[in-house]
VMD Tcl script that draws the C-alpha trace (Angstrom):
set ca {
  {95.51 6.71 -13.60}
  {97.63 6.77 -16.73}
  {96.19 6.68 -20.22}
  {97.44 3.14 -20.67}
  {95.75 2.12 -17.41}
  {92.45 3.63 -18.50}
  {92.76 1.86 -21.84}
  {93.29 -1.51 -20.14}
  {90.31 -0.92 -17.85}
  {88.12 0.01 -20.83}
  {89.22 -3.10 -22.72}
  {88.47 -5.31 -19.69}
  {85.04 -3.73 -19.30}
  {84.26 -4.19 -22.98}
  {85.37 -7.83 -22.86}
  {83.18 -8.46 -19.79}
  {80.16 -6.85 -21.48}
  {80.63 -8.84 -24.66}
  {81.05 -12.14 -22.81}
  {77.94 -11.47 -20.71}
  {75.65 -10.99 -23.70}
  {72.96 -13.58 -24.49}
  {73.56 -13.15 -28.22}
  {76.66 -14.23 -30.08}
  {78.70 -11.26 -31.29}
  {81.72 -10.75 -33.49}
  {83.23 -7.65 -35.05}
  {85.34 -7.01 -38.16}
  {87.62 -4.13 -39.01}
  {87.42 -2.37 -42.34}
  {89.51 -5.11 -43.99}
  {87.25 -7.92 -42.73}
  {89.57 -9.13 -39.98}
  {87.84 -10.36 -36.84}
  {88.55 -8.12 -33.84}
  {86.02 -9.38 -31.25}
  {84.48 -12.78 -30.51}
  {82.39 -13.41 -27.37}
  {81.57 -16.54 -25.37}
  {78.13 -17.03 -26.91}
  {79.75 -17.13 -30.36}
  {82.15 -19.73 -29.00}
  {79.22 -21.75 -27.58}
  {77.34 -21.81 -30.89}
  {80.25 -22.50 -33.25}
  {82.82 -24.07 -30.91}
  {85.68 -21.73 -31.94}
  {87.31 -19.85 -29.06}
  {88.16 -16.16 -29.17}
  {91.85 -17.02 -29.42}
  {91.12 -19.13 -32.52}
  {88.79 -16.60 -34.14}
  {90.29 -13.15 -33.50}
  {92.77 -12.13 -36.18}
  {91.29 -14.30 -38.96}
  {90.06 -12.65 -42.12}
  {86.44 -13.54 -42.71}
  {85.08 -17.06 -42.29}
  {86.80 -18.71 -45.22}
  {88.56 -21.96 -44.48}
  {87.26 -22.47 -40.95}
  {83.70 -21.17 -40.12}
  {82.12 -21.31 -43.59}
  {82.30 -23.62 -46.58}
  {84.59 -22.45 -49.35}
  {81.61 -22.12 -51.70}
  {79.79 -19.88 -49.22}
  {82.59 -17.89 -47.61}
  {82.91 -15.15 -50.24}
  {79.17 -14.47 -50.32}
  {78.95 -14.43 -46.52}
  {81.83 -11.96 -46.23}
  {80.49 -9.69 -48.96}
  {77.04 -9.47 -47.40}
  {78.41 -8.82 -43.92}
  {80.88 -6.13 -44.98}
  {78.27 -4.43 -47.15}
  {76.71 -3.20 -43.89}
  {79.45 -0.53 -43.80}
  {77.97 1.24 -46.78}
  {74.25 1.33 -45.90}
  {72.44 2.89 -42.92}
  {70.68 0.81 -40.29}
  {70.91 -2.89 -39.58}
  {71.04 -5.64 -42.15}
  {69.46 -9.05 -41.45}
  {70.73 -12.21 -43.16}
  {70.66 -15.97 -42.66}
  {73.80 -18.04 -43.25}
  {74.90 -21.64 -42.81}
  {78.15 -21.61 -40.78}
  {80.48 -24.43 -39.77}
  {81.13 -25.52 -36.21}
  {84.56 -26.57 -34.99}
  {83.57 -30.24 -35.01}
  {82.48 -30.02 -38.67}
  {78.74 -29.60 -38.21}
  {76.60 -26.96 -39.85}
  {74.34 -24.51 -38.08}
  {71.92 -22.03 -39.61}
  {72.25 -18.60 -37.99}
  {70.38 -15.34 -38.35}
  {72.64 -12.28 -38.28}
  {72.07 -8.60 -37.66}
  {74.99 -6.52 -38.86}
  {75.68 -2.78 -38.89}
  {78.60 -0.58 -39.83}
  {80.90 0.96 -37.23}
  {81.81 4.59 -38.10}
  {85.38 5.68 -37.58}
  {87.06 9.06 -37.41}
  {85.52 11.57 -39.76}
  {82.54 9.29 -40.33}
  {84.45 6.87 -42.54}
  {83.61 3.14 -42.21}
  {85.79 1.48 -39.59}
  {84.31 -1.99 -39.67}
  {81.21 -4.04 -38.94}
  {79.73 -5.62 -35.86}
  {77.58 -8.72 -36.24}
  {75.20 -10.25 -33.70}
  {73.93 -13.72 -34.51}
  {71.90 -16.56 -33.02}
  {70.73 -19.98 -34.08}
  {67.69 -19.65 -36.32}
  {65.59 -22.12 -34.31}
  {66.24 -20.14 -31.12}
  {65.29 -16.91 -32.88}
  {62.16 -18.52 -34.28}
  {61.22 -19.77 -30.80}
  {61.59 -16.23 -29.47}
  {59.53 -14.78 -32.30}
  {56.85 -17.41 -31.77}
  {56.71 -16.58 -28.07}
  {56.35 -12.89 -28.84}
  {53.74 -13.59 -31.52}
  {51.79 -15.83 -29.14}
  {51.86 -13.17 -26.44}
  {50.63 -10.50 -28.85}
  {47.91 -12.78 -30.23}
  {46.64 -13.61 -26.74}
  {46.56 -9.95 -25.82}
  {44.80 -8.83 -29.00}
  {42.96 -11.56 -30.89}
  {42.24 -14.43 -28.49}
  {38.62 -15.52 -28.04}
  {39.50 -16.33 -24.41}
  {39.87 -13.67 -21.79}
  {43.50 -13.31 -20.71}
  {44.61 -11.51 -17.55}
  {48.16 -11.37 -16.21}
  {47.87 -11.00 -12.44}
  {50.83 -9.78 -10.36}
  {51.90 -11.30 -7.04}
  {49.59 -8.85 -5.22}
  {46.65 -10.39 -7.15}
  {45.99 -7.28 -9.19}
  {45.60 -7.23 -12.99}
  {48.81 -6.13 -14.71}
  {47.86 -6.87 -18.34}
  {44.33 -7.42 -19.70}
  {43.31 -8.37 -23.22}
  {40.27 -7.03 -25.05}
  {38.15 -10.14 -24.44}
  {38.75 -10.02 -20.68}
  {37.98 -6.30 -20.54}
  {34.67 -6.94 -22.30}
  {33.86 -9.70 -19.79}
  {34.44 -7.25 -16.94}
  {32.43 -4.57 -18.74}
  {35.27 -2.06 -18.59}
  {38.21 -0.67 -20.53}
  {41.56 -2.46 -20.54}
  {43.48 0.30 -18.75}
  {40.69 0.89 -16.23}
  {41.21 -2.62 -14.81}
  {44.95 -2.38 -14.26}
  {46.13 -2.36 -10.66}
  {42.65 -2.60 -9.14}
  {41.88 -5.17 -6.41}
  {39.69 -8.00 -7.66}
  {37.22 -7.20 -4.88}
  {36.39 -3.94 -6.67}
  {35.58 -5.81 -9.88}
  {33.58 -8.76 -8.50}
  {30.62 -8.61 -6.11}
  {30.66 -12.37 -5.53}
  {33.17 -15.12 -6.23}
  {36.26 -13.05 -5.43}
  {37.25 -15.36 -2.55}
  {37.24 -18.42 -4.82}
  {39.20 -16.62 -7.54}
  {41.82 -15.21 -5.16}
  {42.14 -18.63 -3.52}
  {42.86 -20.20 -6.91}
  {45.45 -17.51 -7.75}
  {47.21 -17.90 -4.41}
  {47.28 -21.68 -4.86}
  {48.91 -21.27 -8.27}
  {51.56 -18.91 -6.87}
  {52.37 -21.31 -4.01}
  {51.81 -24.77 -5.48}
  {51.47 -24.43 -9.24}
  {48.47 -24.62 -11.58}
  {45.61 -27.09 -11.05}
  {45.59 -30.17 -13.30}
  {42.58 -29.03 -15.31}
  {40.24 -26.08 -15.97}
  {38.22 -24.70 -13.05}
  {34.66 -23.38 -13.36}
  {34.01 -20.27 -11.27}
  {30.66 -18.54 -10.73}
  {31.18 -14.82 -10.19}
  {29.08 -11.67 -10.02}
  {30.70 -8.90 -12.05}
  {30.19 -5.23 -11.18}
  {29.48 -3.28 -14.38}
  {28.04 0.12 -15.24}
  {24.79 -1.66 -16.15}
  {24.62 -3.48 -12.78}
  {25.80 -6.79 -11.35}
  {25.93 -9.71 -13.79}
  {26.14 -13.36 -12.74}
  {28.61 -15.25 -14.94}
  {30.29 -18.65 -15.09}
  {33.90 -18.64 -16.29}
  {35.87 -21.75 -17.23}
  {39.35 -20.80 -16.06}
  {42.89 -22.07 -16.57}
  {45.93 -20.80 -14.67}
  {49.67 -20.66 -15.34}
  {52.37 -19.64 -12.89}
  {54.71 -17.07 -14.41}
  {58.37 -17.18 -13.34}
  {61.34 -15.15 -14.49}
  {63.59 -17.04 -16.94}
  {66.51 -14.79 -15.99}
  {66.77 -15.75 -12.32}
  {68.90 -18.64 -11.10}
  {65.92 -19.88 -9.06}
  {62.32 -19.52 -10.26}
  {60.98 -16.18 -9.05}
  {57.18 -15.85 -9.37}
  {56.13 -12.87 -11.45}
  {52.41 -13.56 -11.12}
  {49.76 -15.74 -12.71}
  {48.47 -16.02 -16.23}
  {44.70 -16.43 -16.02}
  {42.79 -17.55 -19.11}
  {39.01 -17.84 -19.00}
  {36.01 -18.37 -21.23}
  {32.43 -17.34 -20.50}
  {30.23 -20.46 -20.47}
  {27.29 -18.94 -18.62}
  {24.69 -19.70 -21.27}
  {25.71 -23.37 -21.57}
  {25.83 -23.89 -17.80}
  {22.57 -22.03 -17.24}
  {20.89 -24.16 -19.89}
  {22.14 -27.30 -18.09}
  {20.87 -25.98 -14.75}
  {17.50 -25.08 -16.27}
  {17.19 -28.52 -17.83}
  {18.08 -30.23 -14.54}
  {15.61 -28.03 -12.67}
  {12.83 -28.74 -15.16}
  {13.54 -32.48 -14.92}
  {13.44 -32.38 -11.12}
  {10.21 -30.42 -11.01}
  {8.56 -32.74 -13.51}
  {9.57 -35.68 -11.34}
  {8.19 -33.92 -8.26}
  {4.84 -33.35 -9.97}
  {4.73 -37.00 -11.01}
  {5.57 -38.25 -7.52}
  {3.11 -35.85 -5.94}
  {0.35 -37.09 -8.27}
  {1.02 -40.71 -7.36}
  {1.16 -39.92 -3.63}
  {-2.01 -37.80 -3.78}
  {-3.84 -40.60 -5.55}
  {-3.40 -42.76 -2.46}
  {-5.00 -40.17 -0.16}
  {-8.61 -40.74 0.95}
  {-9.30 -37.09 1.75}
  {-8.85 -34.12 -0.58}
  {-7.22 -32.12 2.25}
  {-4.58 -34.79 2.64}
  {-4.00 -34.87 -1.13}
  {-3.55 -31.09 -1.28}
  {-1.16 -31.24 1.67}
  {0.89 -33.96 -0.04}
  {1.13 -31.94 -3.25}
  {2.45 -28.94 -1.33}
  {5.01 -31.08 0.48}
  {6.46 -32.18 -2.85}
  {6.23 -28.64 -4.29}
  {8.21 -27.08 -1.43}
  {11.24 -29.35 -1.94}
  {14.00 -27.19 -3.44}
  {11.48 -24.51 -4.40}
  {10.31 -22.50 -1.40}
  {10.38 -22.36 2.40}
  {6.68 -21.83 3.08}
  {3.36 -22.32 1.29}
  {0.09 -20.67 2.35}
  {-3.42 -21.30 1.06}
  {-6.07 -18.58 1.32}
  {-9.52 -19.82 0.32}
  {-12.33 -17.56 -0.87}
  {-15.12 -17.36 1.68}
  {-18.73 -18.25 0.81}
  {-19.45 -14.66 -0.21}
  {-16.63 -14.84 -2.79}
  {-15.18 -11.52 -1.63}
  {-12.92 -12.39 1.29}
  {-9.91 -14.67 1.73}
  {-9.69 -17.02 4.71}
  {-6.50 -18.86 5.69}
  {-6.84 -22.63 5.18}
  {-5.41 -25.07 7.73}
  {-3.55 -26.76 4.86}
  {-0.65 -24.29 4.92}
  {2.75 -25.95 5.23}
  {5.35 -23.74 6.86}
  {8.60 -25.59 6.39}
  {7.24 -28.70 8.09}
  {4.90 -31.50 7.05}
  {1.35 -30.30 7.79}
  {-1.21 -32.47 9.55}
  {-4.23 -33.42 7.47}
  {-7.34 -31.49 8.49}
  {-10.41 -29.81 7.07}
  {-9.54 -28.20 3.74}
  {-12.11 -25.41 3.98}
  {-12.28 -22.92 6.87}
  {-14.97 -23.71 9.35}
  {-18.05 -21.56 10.01}
  {-17.21 -18.20 11.54}
  {-13.57 -18.27 10.39}
  {-12.05 -14.80 10.44}
  {-10.92 -13.51 7.03}
  {-7.26 -12.60 6.56}
  {-6.90 -8.83 6.85}
  {-5.12 -8.12 3.63}
  {-4.75 -4.43 2.81}
  {-5.68 -3.10 -0.64}
  {-2.89 -3.73 -3.10}
  {-1.75 -6.90 -1.36}
  {-0.04 -9.30 -3.85}
  {-2.65 -11.99 -3.09}
  {-5.48 -9.61 -3.95}
  {-3.64 -8.46 -7.06}
  {-3.28 -12.07 -8.22}
  {-6.97 -12.67 -7.58}
  {-7.94 -9.59 -9.62}
  {-5.61 -10.41 -12.49}
  {-6.23 -14.17 -12.43}
  {-2.48 -14.54 -12.81}
  {0.70 -14.79 -10.77}
  {2.25 -11.90 -8.84}
  {5.83 -11.77 -7.58}
  {7.09 -9.55 -4.74}
  {10.32 -9.08 -2.74}
  {10.95 -7.34 0.56}
  {12.90 -4.07 0.59}
  {16.34 -4.08 2.14}
  {17.18 -2.99 5.67}
  {14.84 -2.40 8.58}
  {11.86 -1.86 6.26}
  {11.68 -5.62 5.58}
  {10.04 -6.44 8.94}
  {7.28 -3.89 8.43}
  {6.78 -5.13 4.89}
  {6.14 -8.68 6.18}
  {3.84 -7.57 9.00}
  {1.69 -5.52 6.64}
  {1.25 -8.51 4.33}
  {0.48 -11.05 7.10}
  {3.30 -13.35 6.09}
  {5.66 -15.34 8.39}
  {8.79 -13.61 9.67}
  {11.94 -14.39 7.74}
  {10.31 -14.39 4.30}
  {11.93 -12.16 1.69}
  {10.38 -13.22 -1.61}
  {6.78 -14.13 -2.41}
  {4.88 -15.65 -5.33}
  {1.08 -15.57 -5.32}
  {-0.87 -17.71 -7.82}
  {-4.61 -18.20 -8.23}
  {-6.27 -21.52 -7.45}
  {-8.53 -22.07 -10.48}
  {-10.80 -25.02 -11.18}
  {-13.87 -25.51 -13.35}
  {-13.78 -21.91 -14.54}
  {-13.77 -20.23 -11.14}
  {-11.27 -18.90 -8.64}
  {-11.17 -20.80 -5.36}
  {-8.41 -18.90 -3.57}
  {-4.74 -18.00 -3.58}
  {-1.63 -20.16 -3.12}
  {1.39 -18.21 -1.85}
  {4.97 -19.51 -1.88}
  {7.57 -17.75 0.28}
  {11.38 -17.83 0.23}
  {13.92 -16.60 2.76}
  {16.62 -13.97 2.06}
  {19.24 -16.63 1.28}
  {17.29 -17.70 -1.81}
  {16.96 -15.77 -5.08}
  {13.70 -14.01 -5.99}
  {11.08 -15.98 -7.91}
  {11.41 -15.76 -11.70}
  {9.12 -16.56 -14.62}
  {10.08 -20.23 -14.65}
  {9.18 -20.40 -10.96}
  {5.82 -18.78 -11.68}
  {5.06 -21.37 -14.38}
  {5.85 -24.20 -11.98}
  {3.79 -22.63 -9.19}
  {0.82 -22.26 -11.53}
  {1.04 -25.96 -12.43}
  {1.11 -26.90 -8.74}
  {-1.79 -24.53 -8.05}
  {-3.92 -26.09 -10.78}
  {-3.52 -29.53 -9.17}
  {-4.12 -28.25 -5.66}
  {-7.22 -26.44 -6.96}
  {-8.51 -29.76 -8.31}
  {-8.28 -31.21 -4.79}
  {-9.89 -28.09 -3.40}
  {-12.77 -28.31 -5.87}
  {-13.63 -31.82 -4.66}
  {-14.63 -30.33 -1.29}
  {-16.24 -27.19 -2.67}
  {-19.70 -27.40 -4.29}
  {-19.93 -25.73 -7.66}
  {-21.63 -22.33 -7.62}
}
mol new
graphics top color blue
foreach p $ca { graphics top sphere $p radius 0.5 }
foreach p [lrange $ca 0 end-1] q [lrange $ca 1 end] { graphics top cylinder $p $q radius 0.2 }
display resetview
C-alpha cells in the first residue's frame, strides 16, 4: 500500500472513531481553526462537520459576539499548560438556541514538543450532572448507606457488597464476593434466590419484601428479618436490555418484627388463660377443670403435657391420668389410685431437678441417634425433642410436676415460655389442691 493509501485509511479510521464517541469532540489547530467535528457535536449544536470545519473559533456562529473572544482564549490557553482544563460555556445552536456545555480541553503537542493545537470534548451540563449524580449515588450506596446493598450477578452470587451488608452477614466485604448464597445463609436461601430469579425474569416486585433468614457467622447462626427491595440491572449500552444482575437493598428489622411477634404471642396467651379460666369455672370436678386448662395451654405452645403428682410419702412422683398427649383427655380421677406405681425417673431427671429447685427446668434432646435413648431414659413419649418442667405449687407446698413437650419441628422453650408455663402450672395446681387435703 502506498503512503497516500495508508494516509487515507488512517483518516477514515480516525473519522469513524470520532463519530462513534459518546462525547462531542472538536479540535483546533494552533491558529484556532477547527480541524475536527464529530457527530455528537453536530447533535448537540446542530452544526454539521462541513459547516464547522475550517472556521476560526466560535465567533459569529456558535457563540455570542460578547462571549466568543473569552471562549476562544480559554480554550486555546490549554496549549500552554499541562493536563486538562475544565470550563463551562454557553454556546449557540444552529436554530438560535443556547445550550450550556462543560468542556475538557488539552493541548496537542506537535513536532519538537511545540503546541500544535487543542482538542476539546464537551457535553451538555445537565447530562454531565446526571452522570455525576449517578456516580455519586453509587458511591454513597456502597459506602455510606444505612441500608445493606448487594449487587448480585446473573449466577446469584454477590459481585459488590457495601459495608452495611457485610456487617449484616458478619463478614468482610471481599470475603462475600463470588460465594453462593447457600454458604452465607443456613435458612431462607430458597426464598431469597427465588426472589432474585423472579427479578431477573419478570422484574422487581411492586413493594418491599420481608424475608426471615438464618445467617452463618463466626459467632454462630443468627435469625434475622430483612426488609428487601430489588432492582433489575440492565446494560445501557446494549440495543436490547441485557440483564447484568440484581440490585438488592435490605434493612434489618428483626427487633421491630420480633417485638410485634412477642406482643401478639403475649396477647394470645393471655386470651388463652382467660378462656381456660372461664371454661374451668363451668367444670364440676377439679380433674375436668385441670384437663380443660391443659387443653387451652397446649394450643400453639406444646405437643404434649404430662402431670406427675407427688405420692402420699412426698418423695415419689406418680403419673396422673390427666396427661393430655396431643388429644383431648377424658376426665378421670385427678390423683393416682392406691397402689399406683411411681414413675421411674433416674437421678438428675429434669422433673426431679425442677422439684428440688422449685423452679422451671428446660431440656432438649441431643442430635442424631442419641435422641431416642435420651427420651427412653426420661420416660417421655417418642417424638419429643424439647421439654419444660415446672413445679405445681399451691398453698405453700409442691404438689407435683407439669411437663410440656415439643417435637423437633418446634423451637426449644425459652424464658418467655417458662413464664407462661409457670402461670398455667399455678392454675392447674389450684385445681389439684382442691382434691388434695392439706398436710
